[in-house]
C-alpha positions in Angstrom: -56.3 -23.7 38.2 -56.2 -21.6 35.1 -53.7 -23.8 33.5 -56.1 -26.7 33.7 -58.4 -24.9 31.3 -56.1 -22.8 29.1 -52.4 -23.0 28.1 -50.4 -20.3 29.9 -47.0 -18.9 28.9 -44.2 -18.8 31.4 -44.7 -15.1 31.8 -48.5 -15.4 32.4 -47.9 -18.2 34.9 -45.3 -16.0 36.8 -47.5 -13.0 36.8 -50.5 -14.9 38.2 -48.4 -16.7 40.8 -46.6 -13.6 42.0 -49.2 -10.9 41.5 -49.5 -10.2 45.3 -45.9 -10.9 46.0 -44.8 -7.4 46.8 -46.8 -7.7 50.1 -46.2 -11.4 50.8 -43.4 -13.8 51.3 -42.3 -13.6 47.7 -41.2 -9.9 47.8 -37.5 -10.8 47.7 -38.0 -13.4 44.9 -39.7 -10.8 42.7 -37.2 -7.9 43.1 -35.4 -7.3 39.8 -37.6 -9.8 38.0 -40.7 -7.7 37.5 -42.2 -8.1 34.0 -44.6 -5.7 32.3 -47.4 -8.3 32.6 -46.6 -8.9 36.3 -46.8 -5.1 37.0 -50.0 -4.7 35.1 -51.7 -7.6 37.0 -50.4 -6.4 40.3 -51.7 -2.8 39.7 -55.1 -4.2 38.5 -55.3 -6.3 41.7 -54.5 -3.2 43.8 -57.1 -1.2 42.0 -59.8 -3.8 42.5 -59.0 -4.2 46.2 -58.6 -0.5 47.1 -61.0 1.3 44.8 -63.7 -1.0 43.4 -64.4 -3.0 46.6 -64.7 0.2 48.7 -67.2 1.8 46.2 -69.4 -1.3 46.2 -70.1 -1.0 50.0 -70.9 2.7 49.9 -69.0 6.0 49.8 -65.5 6.1 51.2 -66.3 9.2 53.4 -68.8 7.3 55.5 -71.9 8.8 53.9 -74.6 6.6 52.4 -75.2 6.7 48.6 -78.2 8.9 47.7 
């Protein structure tokens, strides 16, 4: 979808396509082909899903926000 609006490099396209691959069916395709951009995008996605989204719904320890 992004390539319909902007021109992507091969590295950008790879990073977007495979960003969740370590935990999906592409894990064996990615091994040994990790690029700095791919790793950065993967870590940002992990941060967003494990830190940011948990904080939006309240505290992680089960207490409500004051």
